[in-house]
Each structure stands twice: as structure tokens, then as C-alpha cells.
C-alpha positions as a Markdown table, in Angstrom:
| # | Residue | x | y | z |
|---|---|---|---|---|
| 1 | Unk | 0.0 | 0.0 | 0.0 |
| 2 | Unk | 1.4 | 3.4 | -1.0 |
| 3 | Unk | 1.6 | 5.8 | 2.0 |
| 4 | Unk | 0.0 | 9.2 | 1.8 |
| 5 | Unk | 2.2 | 11.7 | 0.1 |
| 6 | Unk | 1.9 | 15.4 | 0.6 |
| 7 | Unk | 2.7 | 17.6 | -2.3 |
| 8 | Unk | 5.3 | 20.2 | -1.5 |
| 9 | Unk | 4.0 | 23.7 | -1.3 |
| 10 | Unk | 5.7 | 24.8 | -4.5 |
| 11 | Unk | 4.0 | 21.9 | -6.4 |
| 12 | Unk | 0.6 | 22.9 | -5.0 |
| 13 | Unk | 1.1 | 26.5 | -6.0 |
| 14 | Unk | 2.3 | 25.4 | -9.5 |
| 15 | Unk | -0.7 | 23.1 | -9.9 |
| 16 | Unk | -3.3 | 25.7 | -8.9 |
| 17 | Unk | -1.6 | 29.0 | -9.5 |
| 18 | Unk | -4.0 | 31.5 | -11.0 |
| 19 | Unk | -6.9 | 29.1 | -10.7 |
| 20 | Unk | -10.2 | 31.0 | -11.2 |
| 21 | Unk | -13.7 | 29.7 | -11.3 |
| 22 | Unk | -14.8 | 29.0 | -14.9 |
| 23 | Unk | -18.1 | 30.3 | -16.2 |
| 24 | Unk | -21.1 | 28.9 | -14.4 |
| 25 | Unk | -21.6 | 25.3 | -15.2 |
| 26 | Unk | -24.3 | 22.8 | -14.3 |
| 27 | Unk | -24.0 | 19.2 | -13.1 |
| 28 | Unk | -27.1 | 17.8 | -14.8 |
| 29 | Unk | -26.4 | 14.1 | -14.6 |
| 30 | Unk | -25.0 | 11.6 | -12.1 |
| 31 | Unk | -22.0 | 11.3 | -14.5 |
| 32 | Unk | -21.6 | 15.0 | -14.9 |
| 33 | Unk | -22.2 | 17.3 | -17.9 |
| 34 | Unk | -20.0 | 15.2 | -20.3 |
| 35 | Unk | -21.0 | 11.8 | -18.9 |
| 36 | Unk | -17.3 | 11.4 | -17.7 |
| 37 | Unk | -17.6 | 12.6 | -14.1 |
| 38 | Unk | -15.6 | 15.7 | -15.0 |
| 39 | Unk | -16.5 | 19.4 | -14.5 |
| 40 | Unk | -15.1 | 22.0 | -16.9 |
| 41 | Unk | -14.7 | 24.4 | -14.0 |
| 42 | Unk | -11.5 | 24.9 | -12.0 |
| 43 | Unk | -11.1 | 24.7 | -8.2 |
| 44 | Unk | -10.3 | 28.0 | -6.4 |
| 45 | Unk | -6.8 | 28.2 | -5.1 |
| 46 | Unk | -8.0 | 28.6 | -1.5 |
| 47 | Unk | -9.1 | 24.9 | -1.4 |
| 48 | Unk | -5.4 | 24.1 | -0.7 |
| 49 | Unk | -5.9 | 25.4 | 2.8 |
| 50 | Unk | -8.3 | 22.4 | 3.5 |
| 51 | Unk | -10.9 | 24.8 | 4.7 |
| 52 | Unk | -14.4 | 25.1 | 3.3 |
| 53 | Unk | -17.4 | 27.3 | 3.9 |
| 54 | Unk | -20.7 | 25.5 | 4.4 |
| 55 | Unk | -23.3 | 27.5 | 2.4 |
| 56 | Unk | -26.2 | 25.3 | 3.5 |
| 57 | Unk | -27.1 | 22.0 | 5.1 |
| 58 | Unk | -30.3 | 20.0 | 4.9 |
| 59 | Unk | -31.7 | 16.8 | 6.3 |
| 60 | Unk | -31.7 | 13.9 | 3.8 |
| 61 | Unk | -32.7 | 10.9 | 5.8 |
| 62 | Unk | -32.3 | 7.8 | 3.7 |
| 63 | Unk | -31.1 | 6.8 | 0.3 |
| 64 | Unk | -28.1 | 7.1 | -2.0 |
| 65 | Unk | -29.5 | 9.4 | -4.7 |
| 66 | Unk | -27.0 | 12.1 | -5.6 |
| 67 | Unk | -27.6 | 15.8 | -6.3 |
| 68 | Unk | -27.8 | 17.1 | -9.9 |
| 69 | Unk | -28.2 | 20.8 | -10.8 |
| 70 | Unk | -30.0 | 22.9 | -13.4 |
| 71 | Unk | -31.8 | 26.3 | -13.6 |
| 72 | Unk | -30.4 | 27.4 | -10.3 |
| 73 | Unk | -31.7 | 24.4 | -8.4 |
| 74 | Unk | -30.4 | 21.2 | -6.9 |
| 75 | Unk | -32.4 | 18.0 | -7.3 |
| 76 | Unk | -32.4 | 14.6 | -5.5 |
| 77 | Unk | -34.7 | 11.9 | -4.4 |
| 78 | Unk | -35.5 | 11.0 | -0.7 |
| 79 | Unk | -37.9 | 8.6 | 1.1 |
| 80 | Unk | -40.9 | 10.2 | 2.9 |
| 81 | Unk | -44.0 | 8.8 | 4.7 |
| 82 | Unk | -47.1 | 9.9 | 2.8 |
| 83 | Unk | -50.5 | 8.5 | 3.5 |
| 84 | Unk | -49.1 | 5.7 | 5.6 |
| 85 | Unk | -46.7 | 4.5 | 2.9 |
| 86 | Unk | -43.1 | 5.3 | 2.2 |
| 87 | Unk | -42.8 | 7.0 | -1.2 |
| 88 | Unk | -39.8 | 8.1 | -3.3 |
| 89 | Unk | -40.1 | 11.8 | -3.4 |
| 90 | Unk | -38.2 | 14.1 | -5.8 |
| 91 | Unk | -37.2 | 17.4 | -4.2 |
| 92 | Unk | -35.8 | 20.7 | -5.6 |
| 93 | Unk | -33.7 | 23.0 | -3.5 |
| 94 | Unk | -32.5 | 26.6 | -4.2 |
| 95 | Unk | -28.9 | 26.2 | -5.1 |
| 96 | Unk | -27.9 | 29.3 | -3.3 |
| 97 | Unk | -29.8 | 28.9 | 0.0 |
| 98 | Unk | -30.8 | 25.2 | 0.2 |
| 99 | Unk | -34.5 | 26.2 | 0.7 |
| 100 | Unk | -36.8 | 23.6 | -0.6 |
| 101 | Unk | -38.8 | 24.9 | -3.6 |
| 102 | Unk | -41.0 | 21.8 | -4.3 |
| 103 | Unk | -41.4 | 18.1 | -3.6 |
| 104 | Unk | -43.1 | 15.6 | -5.9 |
| 105 | Unk | -44.2 | 12.2 | -4.5 |
| 106 | Unk | -43.5 | 9.4 | -7.0 |
| 107 | Unk | -43.6 | 5.6 | -6.7 |
| 108 | Unk | -43.7 | 3.4 | -3.6 |
| 109 | Unk | -40.3 | 3.0 | -1.9 |
| 110 | Unk | -39.6 | -0.7 | -1.6 |
| 111 | Unk | -36.1 | -2.2 | -1.1 |
| 112 | Unk | -34.6 | -5.4 | 0.1 |
| 113 | Unk | -31.7 | -4.1 | 2.1 |
| 114 | Unk | -28.4 | -2.5 | 1.3 |
| 115 | Unk | -28.6 | 0.6 | 3.5 |
| 116 | Unk | -27.3 | 1.1 | 7.0 |
| 117 | Unk | -29.6 | 0.4 | 9.9 |
| 118 | Unk | -30.3 | 3.5 | 11.9 |
| 119 | Unk | -32.3 | 4.5 | 15.0 |
| 120 | Unk | -36.0 | 3.9 | 15.3 |
| 121 | Unk | -38.0 | 6.7 | 13.7 |
| 122 | Unk | -35.8 | 7.3 | 10.6 |
| 123 | Unk | -35.4 | 5.3 | 7.4 |
| 124 | Unk | -32.3 | 3.4 | 8.6 |
| 125 | Unk | -30.2 | 4.8 | 5.8 |
| 126 | Unk | -32.1 | 2.9 | 3.2 |
| 127 | Unk | -34.0 | 4.6 | 0.4 |
| 128 | Unk | -33.9 | 5.7 | -3.2 |
| 129 | Unk | -30.8 | 4.6 | -5.1 |
| 130 | Unk | -31.3 | 6.3 | -8.4 |
| 131 | Unk | -30.3 | 9.9 | -9.2 |
| 132 | Unk | -32.4 | 12.3 | -11.3 |
| 133 | Unk | -31.3 | 13.9 | -14.6 |
| 134 | Unk | -31.9 | 17.5 | -15.6 |
| 135 | Unk | -32.4 | 18.7 | -19.2 |
| 136 | Unk | -34.1 | 21.7 | -20.8 |
| 137 | Unk | -36.4 | 22.6 | -17.9 |
| 138 | Unk | -37.3 | 19.1 | -17.0 |
| 139 | Unk | -36.2 | 16.7 | -14.3 |
| 140 | Unk | -36.3 | 13.0 | -15.2 |
| 141 | Unk | -36.5 | 10.3 | -12.4 |
| 142 | Unk | -36.1 | 6.6 | -13.0 |
| 143 | Unk | -37.5 | 5.0 | -9.8 |
| 144 | Unk | -36.6 | 1.9 | -7.9 |
| 145 | Unk | -39.5 | -0.1 | -9.4 |
| 146 | Unk | -38.6 | 0.9 | -13.0 |
| 147 | Unk | -41.1 | 3.8 | -13.1 |
| 148 | Unk | -40.0 | 6.7 | -15.2 |
| 149 | Unk | -41.1 | 10.3 | -14.6 |
| 150 | Unk | -40.7 | 13.7 | -16.3 |
| 151 | Unk | -41.2 | 16.7 | -14.0 |
| 152 | Unk | -41.3 | 20.4 | -14.7 |
| 153 | Unk | -38.1 | 21.7 | -13.1 |
| 154 | Unk | -39.7 | 25.0 | -11.9 |
| 155 | Unk | -42.7 | 23.4 | -10.1 |
| 156 | Unk | -42.2 | 19.6 | -9.8 |
| 157 | Unk | -45.4 | 19.0 | -11.7 |
| 158 | Unk | -45.5 | 15.6 | -13.4 |
| 159 | Unk | -45.5 | 16.1 | -17.1 |
| 160 | Unk | -45.6 | 12.4 | -18.1 |
| 161 | Unk | -44.8 | 9.0 | -16.6 |
| 162 | Unk | -44.2 | 5.5 | -17.8 |
| 163 | Unk | -44.4 | 2.2 | -15.9 |
| 164 | Unk | -41.9 | -0.2 | -17.4 |
| 165 | Unk | -43.2 | -3.2 | -15.5 |
| 166 | Unk | -46.8 | -2.8 | -16.6 |
| 167 | Unk | -46.2 | -1.3 | -20.0 |
| 168 | Unk | -43.0 | -3.0 | -21.2 |
| 169 | Unk | -42.7 | -6.3 | -19.4 |
| 170 | Unk | -39.8 | -5.2 | -17.1 |
| 171 | Unk | -38.9 | -7.3 | -14.1 |
| 172 | Unk | -37.7 | -5.9 | -10.8 |
| 173 | Unk | -34.1 | -6.6 | -9.8 |
| 174 | Unk | -32.5 | -7.3 | -6.4 |
| 175 | Unk | -31.8 | -4.1 | -4.5 |
| 176 | Unk | -34.1 | -2.2 | -6.9 |
| 177 | Unk | -33.1 | 0.1 | -9.8 |
| 178 | Unk | -30.1 | 2.3 | -9.2 |
| 179 | Unk | -29.5 | 3.5 | -12.8 |
| 180 | Unk | -30.0 | 7.1 | -13.7 |
| 181 | Unk | -31.8 | 7.9 | -17.0 |
| 182 | Unk | -29.6 | 8.9 | -20.0 |
| 183 | Unk | -30.4 | 12.0 | -21.9 |
| 184 | Unk | -29.4 | 12.0 | -25.6 |
| 185 | Unk | -30.7 | 15.1 | -27.3 |
| 186 | Unk | -34.5 | 15.1 | -27.3 |
| 187 | Unk | -34.8 | 11.6 | -25.9 |
| 188 | Unk | -34.5 | 9.7 | -22.6 |
| 189 | Unk | -32.9 | 6.3 | -22.7 |
| 190 | Unk | -33.2 | 3.6 | -20.2 |
| 191 | Unk | -32.7 | -0.2 | -19.9 |
| 192 | Unk | -35.1 | -2.4 | -18.1 |
| 193 | Unk | -37.9 | -3.5 | -20.4 |
| 194 | Unk | -38.9 | -7.0 | -21.3 |
| 195 | Unk | -38.4 | -9.1 | -24.4 |
| 196 | Unk | -37.6 | -7.2 | -27.6 |
| 197 | Unk | -37.8 | -3.9 | -25.6 |
| 198 | Unk | -35.1 | -4.0 | -23.0 |
| 199 | Unk | -33.6 | -0.7 | -24.4 |
| 200 | Unk | -36.2 | 2.1 | -24.6 |
| 201 | Unk | -36.1 | 5.6 | -25.9 |
| 202 | Unk | -38.8 | 8.1 | -24.9 |
| 203 | Unk | -39.3 | 11.6 | -26.4 |
| 204 | Unk | -38.3 | 14.0 | -23.6 |
| 205 | Unk | -41.2 | 16.4 | -24.3 |
| 206 | Unk | -44.1 | 14.0 | -24.0 |
| 207 | Unk | -42.9 | 10.5 | -23.2 |
| 208 | Unk | -43.8 | 8.9 | -26.5 |
| 209 | Unk | -41.8 | 5.8 | -27.4 |
| 210 | Unk | -39.3 | 6.5 | -30.2 |
| 211 | Unk | -37.8 | 3.1 | -30.4 |
| 212 | Unk | -37.4 | -0.1 | -28.4 |
| 213 | Unk | -35.1 | -3.0 | -28.9 |
| 214 | Unk | -33.0 | -5.8 | -27.3 |
| 215 | Unk | -33.4 | -8.8 | -25.0 |
| 216 | Unk | -30.9 | -7.9 | -22.3 |
| 217 | Unk | -31.2 | -8.2 | -18.6 |
| 218 | Unk | -31.1 | -4.8 | -16.8 |
| 219 | Unk | -28.3 | -4.1 | -14.3 |
| 220 | Unk | -27.6 | -1.4 | -11.6 |
| 221 | Unk | -25.1 | 0.4 | -13.8 |
| 222 | Unk | -26.0 | 3.9 | -15.2 |
| 223 | Unk | -25.5 | 4.1 | -18.9 |
| 224 | Unk | -23.3 | 6.9 | -20.4 |
| 225 | Unk | -23.0 | 8.7 | -23.7 |
| 226 | Unk | -19.6 | 8.7 | -25.4 |
| 227 | Unk | -18.2 | 9.7 | -28.8 |
| 228 | Unk | -15.9 | 7.1 | -30.2 |
| 229 | Unk | -14.4 | 7.6 | -33.7 |
| 230 | Unk | -16.7 | 10.6 | -34.1 |
| 231 | Unk | -19.9 | 8.6 | -33.5 |
| 232 | Unk | -22.1 | 9.3 | -30.5 |
| 233 | Unk | -23.2 | 6.1 | -28.8 |
| 234 | Unk | -25.0 | 5.0 | -25.6 |
| 235 | Unk | -23.0 | 2.5 | -23.6 |
| 236 | Unk | -25.0 | 0.1 | -21.4 |
| 237 | Unk | -23.7 | -2.6 | -19.0 |
| 238 | Unk | -26.4 | -5.3 | -19.1 |
| 239 | Unk | -26.7 | -9.1 | -18.9 |
| 240 | Unk | -24.6 | -9.7 | -22.0 |
| 241 | Unk | -21.9 | -7.2 | -20.9 |
| 242 | Unk | -21.1 | -4.0 | -22.6 |
| 243 | Unk | -23.5 | -3.0 | -25.4 |
| 244 | Unk | -23.2 | 0.2 | -27.6 |
| 245 | Unk | -26.4 | 1.5 | -28.9 |
| 246 | Unk | -27.0 | 4.2 | -31.5 |
| 247 | Unk | -29.3 | 6.7 | -29.6 |
| 248 | Unk | -31.0 | 7.8 | -32.8 |
| 249 | Unk | -32.6 | 4.5 | -33.7 |
| 250 | Unk | -31.6 | 1.9 | -31.1 |
| 251 | Unk | -29.4 | 0.0 | -33.5 |
| 252 | Unk | -26.6 | -2.1 | -31.8 |
| 253 | Unk | -23.2 | -0.9 | -32.9 |
| 254 | Unk | -21.0 | -3.3 | -31.1 |
| 255 | Unk | -20.8 | -5.6 | -28.1 |
| 256 | Unk | -18.1 | -6.7 | -25.6 |
| 257 | Unk | -18.8 | -9.8 | -23.6 |
| 258 | Unk | -18.4 | -9.1 | -19.9 |
| 259 | Unk | -20.1 | -11.7 | -17.8 |
| 260 | Unk | -21.0 | -10.7 | -14.2 |
| 261 | Unk | -23.1 | -12.2 | -11.4 |
| 262 | Unk | -25.2 | -10.8 | -8.6 |
| 263 | Unk | -24.8 | -7.2 | -9.5 |
| 264 | Unk | -22.8 | -4.7 | -11.6 |
| 265 | Unk | -23.0 | -1.1 | -10.5 |
| 266 | Unk | -20.1 | 0.9 | -11.9 |
| 267 | Unk | -20.6 | 2.7 | -15.2 |
| 268 | Unk | -18.3 | 2.2 | -18.2 |
| 269 | Unk | -15.3 | 4.5 | -18.3 |
| 270 | Unk | -14.1 | 5.8 | -21.7 |
| 271 | Unk | -10.6 | 7.2 | -22.6 |
| 272 | Unk | -10.2 | 7.8 | -26.3 |
| 273 | Unk | -11.1 | 4.5 | -28.0 |
| 274 | Unk | -10.7 | 2.4 | -24.9 |
| 275 | Unk | -13.6 | 1.4 | -22.7 |
| 276 | Unk | -13.1 | 0.0 | -19.1 |
| 277 | Unk | -15.7 | -2.0 | -17.2 |
| 278 | Unk | -15.6 | -3.6 | -13.8 |
| 279 | Unk | -17.7 | -5.6 | -11.3 |
| 280 | Unk | -17.4 | -7.0 | -7.8 |
| 281 | Unk | -18.4 | -10.4 | -6.5 |
| 282 | Unk | -15.3 | -12.0 | -7.8 |
| 283 | Unk | -15.5 | -10.8 | -11.4 |
| 284 | Unk | -12.8 | -8.2 | -11.7 |
| 285 | Unk | -12.1 | -5.6 | -14.4 |
| 286 | Unk | -11.3 | -5.4 | -18.1 |
| 287 | Unk | -10.7 | -3.0 | -21.0 |
| 288 | Unk | -11.3 | -3.2 | -24.7 |
| 289 | Unk | -10.2 | -1.1 | -27.7 |
| 290 | Unk | -12.9 | -0.1 | -30.2 |
| 291 | Unk | -12.0 | 0.4 | -33.9 |
| 292 | Unk | -14.1 | 1.4 | -36.9 |
| 293 | Unk | -13.3 | 0.2 | -40.4 |
| 294 | Unk | -15.7 | 1.6 | -42.9 |
| 295 | Unk | -19.0 | 0.9 | -41.3 |
| 296 | Unk | -17.8 | -2.1 | -39.3 |
| 297 | Unk | -17.1 | -1.8 | -35.6 |
| 298 | Unk | -14.5 | -4.1 | -34.1 |
| 299 | Unk | -13.8 | -4.8 | -30.4 |
| 300 | Unk | -10.4 | -6.1 | -29.1 |
| 301 | Unk | -9.8 | -7.0 | -25.5 |
| 302 | Unk | -6.7 | -5.3 | -24.1 |
| 303 | Unk | -6.6 | -6.9 | -20.6 |
| 304 | Unk | -8.8 | -8.7 | -18.1 |
| 305 | Unk | -8.1 | -9.0 | -14.3 |
| 306 | Unk | -10.2 | -11.5 | -12.4 |
| 307 | Unk | -11.1 | -11.7 | -8.7 |
| 308 | Unk | -11.7 | -9.0 | -6.1 |
| 309 | Unk | -8.3 | -7.4 | -6.2 |
| 310 | Unk | -6.7 | -5.2 | -8.8 |
| 311 | Unk | -9.4 | -3.7 | -11.1 |
| 312 | Unk | -12.6 | -5.0 | -9.4 |
| 313 | Unk | -15.1 | -2.4 | -8.2 |
| 314 | Unk | -18.2 | -3.1 | -6.2 |
| 315 | Unk | -20.1 | -0.2 | -7.7 |
| 316 | Unk | -18.0 | 2.9 | -7.7 |
| 317 | Unk | -17.2 | 4.5 | -11.1 |
| 318 | Unk | -13.7 | 5.7 | -11.7 |
| 319 | Unk | -12.5 | 8.9 | -13.5 |
| 320 | Unk | -10.2 | 8.7 | -16.6 |
| 321 | Unk | -7.3 | 11.1 | -16.9 |
| 322 | Unk | -4.3 | 10.9 | -19.3 |
| 323 | Unk | -4.5 | 7.2 | -19.8 |
| 324 | Unk | -5.2 | 6.2 | -16.2 |
| 325 | Unk | -8.3 | 5.6 | -14.2 |
| 326 | Unk | -8.6 | 6.8 | -10.6 |
| 327 | Unk | -11.3 | 5.4 | -8.2 |
| 328 | Unk | -12.4 | 3.2 | -5.4 |
| 329 | Unk | -11.8 | -0.4 | -6.3 |
| 330 | Unk | -12.2 | -3.7 | -4.5 |
| 331 | Unk | -15.1 | -5.3 | -2.6 |
| 332 | Unk | -15.2 | -4.8 | 1.2 |
| 333 | Unk | -17.4 | -7.9 | 1.6 |
| 334 | Unk | -14.4 | -9.9 | 0.5 |
| 335 | Unk | -11.9 | -7.9 | 2.6 |
| 336 | Unk | -10.6 | -5.5 | -0.1 |
| 337 | Unk | -11.3 | -1.9 | -0.9 |
| 338 | Unk | -8.9 | 0.9 | -1.7 |
| 339 | Unk | -8.4 | 4.0 | -3.9 |
| 340 | Unk | -6.3 | 3.1 | -6.9 |
| 341 | Unk | -4.6 | 4.4 | -10.0 |
| 342 | Unk | -4.8 | 1.9 | -12.9 |
| 343 | Unk | -3.4 | 2.1 | -16.4 |
| 344 | Unk | -6.5 | 1.8 | -18.6 |
| 345 | Unk | -4.3 | 0.4 | -21.4 |
| 346 | Unk | -2.7 | -2.5 | -19.5 |
| 347 | Unk | -4.7 | -3.0 | -16.2 |
| 348 | Unk | -1.5 | -2.5 | -14.2 |
| 349 | Unk | -2.1 | -0.9 | -10.8 |
| 350 | Unk | 0.2 | 2.1 | -10.5 |
| 351 | Unk | -0.5 | 2.7 | -6.8 |
| 352 | Unk | -3.2 | 2.2 | -4.2 |
| 353 | Unk | -4.1 | 3.6 | -0.7 |
| 354 | Unk | -6.6 | 2.7 | 1.9 |
| 355 | Unk | -9.1 | 4.7 | 3.9 |
| 356 | Unk | -11.7 | 5.4 | 1.3 |
| 357 | Unk | -14.0 | 2.3 | 1.4 |
| 358 | Unk | -16.5 | 2.3 | -1.4 |
| 359 | Unk | -16.1 | 6.0 | -2.0 |
| 360 | Unk | -16.8 | 8.1 | -5.0 |
| 361 | Unk | -14.7 | 10.5 | -7.1 |
| 362 | Unk | -15.1 | 13.3 | -9.7 |
| 363 | Unk | -12.6 | 15.5 | -11.6 |
| 364 | Unk | -12.8 | 19.3 | -11.3 |
| 365 | Unk | -10.4 | 20.9 | -13.7 |
| 366 | Unk | -7.0 | 19.1 | -13.2 |
| 367 | Unk | -7.8 | 17.8 | -9.8 |
| 368 | Unk | -9.7 | 14.9 | -8.3 |
| 369 | Unk | -12.3 | 15.3 | -5.6 |
| 370 | Unk | -12.9 | 12.0 | -3.7 |
| 371 | Unk | -15.3 | 11.3 | -0.9 |
| 372 | Unk | -14.8 | 8.3 | 1.4 |
| 373 | Unk | -17.9 | 6.3 | 2.3 |
| 374 | Unk | -17.8 | 7.8 | 5.8 |
| 375 | Unk | -17.8 | 11.5 | 4.8 |
| 376 | Unk | -14.2 | 12.6 | 4.3 |
| 377 | Unk | -13.5 | 14.9 | 1.4 |
| 378 | Unk | -10.1 | 14.6 | -0.2 |
| 379 | Unk | -8.4 | 16.7 | -2.9 |
| 380 | Unk | -5.9 | 14.6 | -5.0 |
| 381 | Unk | -3.6 | 15.5 | -7.8 |
| 382 | Unk | -3.9 | 12.8 | -10.5 |
| 383 | Unk | -0.3 | 11.5 | -10.8 |
| 384 | Unk | 0.4 | 7.9 | -11.9 |
| 385 | Unk | 3.8 | 8.0 | -10.1 |
| 386 | Unk | 2.4 | 8.4 | -6.6 |
| 387 | Unk | -0.6 | 9.2 | -4.5 |
| 388 | Unk | -0.5 | 13.0 | -4.1 |
| 389 | Unk | -2.9 | 14.3 | -1.6 |
| 390 | Unk | -3.4 | 18.1 | -1.4 |
| 391 | Unk | -6.0 | 18.5 | 1.4 |
| 392 | Unk | -8.7 | 16.7 | 3.3 |
| 393 | Unk | -11.6 | 17.5 | 5.7 |
| 394 | Unk | -14.5 | 15.8 | 7.3 |
| 395 | Unk | -17.8 | 17.1 | 5.9 |
| 396 | Unk | -20.6 | 14.6 | 6.3 |
| 397 | Unk | -22.1 | 12.1 | 8.8 |
| 398 | Unk | -23.9 | 8.9 | 7.7 |
| 399 | Unk | -23.0 | 6.6 | 4.8 |
| 400 | Unk | -21.7 | 8.4 | 1.8 |
| 401 | Unk | -22.4 | 6.5 | -1.4 |
| 402 | Unk | -23.7 | 9.4 | -3.4 |
| 403 | Unk | -21.5 | 11.0 | -6.1 |
| 404 | Unk | -20.4 | 14.6 | -5.6 |
| 405 | Unk | -21.7 | 17.3 | -7.9 |
| 406 | Unk | -19.7 | 20.5 | -8.7 |
| 407 | Unk | -21.8 | 23.4 | -10.1 |
| 408 | Unk | -21.0 | 27.1 | -10.4 |
| 409 | Unk | -18.2 | 26.9 | -7.8 |
| 410 | Unk | -20.3 | 24.9 | -5.4 |
| 411 | Unk | -19.7 | 21.4 | -4.2 |
| 412 | Unk | -22.9 | 19.4 | -3.3 |
| 413 | Unk | -22.6 | 16.2 | -1.3 |
| 414 | Unk | -25.1 | 13.7 | 0.1 |
| 415 | Unk | -25.1 | 11.0 | 2.7 |
| 416 | Unk | -27.9 | 8.9 | 4.3 |
| 417 | Unk | -28.5 | 11.7 | 6.8 |
| 418 | Unk | -27.3 | 15.0 | 5.3 |
| 419 | Unk | -27.1 | 17.1 | 2.2 |
| 420 | Unk | -24.5 | 19.9 | 2.1 |
| 421 | Unk | -23.3 | 22.6 | -0.2 |
| 422 | Unk | -19.8 | 23.9 | 0.2 |
| 423 | Unk | -17.6 | 26.6 | -1.3 |
| 424 | Unk | -14.0 | 27.4 | -0.8 |
């Protein structure tokens, strides 16, 4: 295990000298504005002091839904008792003050474990797993029971809804749906339907079905959009493995077999023409290179690492930077979990360090912001030669399995008990 390495003051200054906040940017999706967990903004230089100003704090009892932002608001999903039943409830908060603007009760909240057990009277940490998506004045929520909603972002009014179980033959999965909907232009893409309709595209404005295709079993992994060889494609990790879909018409472009069992929760990670996928429960990680010859897509496996060490991730999605992926790998159930830097081209682990658990990470400018699963925020310089920690501070209580969101100079974090907004 590589020990913590503090960057010398001169290196910190060189790395962040002249850092200014970029123009206001939104974090509209679990995977960020570019579906790569990266913000185009820069961190302010004062973050190197390890001090943060808490703009607001709210109670968020239960669940692992992350924040997304849009139109000056932050959105997430929480469990609440309504009419004697626990419901998944989408909420909108003022991004500046944290004041709740609206709440929208959605489907019934029903889970079969996975959250921490808390004191009587709260939700024990368990609750909604899926994160909303914001696009063009609408908030899209894909619920735990495969119920899809479009809400008006200003009011929370339900504009349309689709029940994938009743309408498209979907089947519930263990631990419920955790995948966020994927927005591709004027359409909302999800996986989870039944035979000949496992991949579905709905028109964002009215919920009309634009296409449906496939016979793949749904997973817990959120799909992403990527442009490979100039072609935009939706990448899904499903029963057959990694499947690339043309978002315009649902046509399958290519497929990479990646067998998994029990669950797969980490999203695919793309660097240039290489795609990395990973799963826990003894599966491991892999990467493939995608080529395009004329109109024919070809897939070549670059490496595969089996077992719960090296490149296996229980559900945390890594961040790619300059040919390396950085993230929380391992599976604590099998006695292994640490933050690692892995060469995406070879699968070689460059370094690893403990103390993160099944944490999450995003990239803001040229720096990594990682959150441990017990609420510690760490700023890391992405360097394949050594673990280079710049600063850390404790910011949250409760289990922290939600992904950070960075929007207009603000960092939004959630746990099973709190939601906070920080600036530096």
C-alpha cells in the first residue's frame, strides 16, 4: 500500500496558480455534464488550505440518490412517509440557499436491504438509489421499481410517466433500480424493459416511445453517452456485458462480452477509443479497444483482471485522466477496498491507498475530488507515479455512497443523513 504523500507547497502552487472559477456550469447528470464525471470548472486556489465554507445544510434521511443541478436548483430523491406509505419523493432546493422549492411524491419505496440500519424513527439509511437527470427545464427520475417520470423543473409538476413493469414487461431486480436515465438530445434512454424492448427511448417532451429493442437483462449500472471515432453512442452494461447503442434509432453498434453475477453497478469509463468496465463479487475488471473500419465496428480486449483485487469495483465508477483511471476499487465484503490508479491500457495498478472504502470521485479541472464512504472529502492531484494528496476535511455524517456534484463553484454532497453545499 502506498503511504499518503503530501505535495510540496511549490507543487501545490504550481498546480493551482492563477486558478479562477470558470463560467457557471451545471452538473445535470450523475456522471456530470459530459458523462465522464468531469467538471469543466476549476477549483479555487484557497481549497489548498483544507478549509471550506458551508453554504447550507439540509436533512436527507435515507437513500443514495446524488444531487444534480439545473436552472439554479439542486435535485435529488428522498424517502418520505405519505398517506401511511413510504414513497420516493423528488425534491428541488434553491442552489444558493438550500431552501426547498418543491417536492413531488412518486412511486412506492420498496427495497430489500443494502442501506445502513439507523435508530427507530428514521429510514435506517435505506432509500432511493437512483439519481435524477436534468435537461431543458425538465427533471427525469427513474424510480426503484422501473417507473420513469418527467417533472417540470420549476414546479415539480409531473409532465408524463411510464411504468416499465406494466407497459414493457420489465422485471424488478434485487436491491431495486439504481441507474439514472440517460439524456441524448431530445430523448430519454433507459434499460429495463422485457423481451424485444429491453432498451427504450422516450421523447423527452411527452414520453412517446421513439424506439425499443433488445433482450438484455437490466443491471444497476448507469449508462453513459460517449463519442468514439466521431460517432455518438450510448454504452450500457447489461446481462450480455457492454453494449453500444445508436441513440438515434436503437441499433446495436458493437458488443463486448463481460459476464457478471449478482450485480454490476459501476458505469463504463471511456478514454479515447478504450472502454473500461468492472464488477465486484469475484468478477474483476477489463478494458477493450474499439475500432471502426468503414461501417464495421471491431472490439479487441486489451486486458482482463479476475477476482476481487486489482481492477474489481463493487459499484464505484472511476475517472479517466491521461491514460489512467482513478477510483475506489475492491469489494469490502471480501476484505478488499482501496483507492487506486490503474493504467487503462494495461490494467496495471500504479498505486493504491486505503481509507476510502466504497467512496466516489469526480474530476474538477485538473484535480480529483474524492469522498470516502464515511464522509471525508479529499483533494488529490492525478499523478500515476504516486498518491499525491493536497488536502482533506470531514464534511458529512452517515453513509456516503452518493456522487459529488460540482456546479458554479459549489460542491454538493449527500449522505444517508445530510445534504450539504460547500464553497472554498
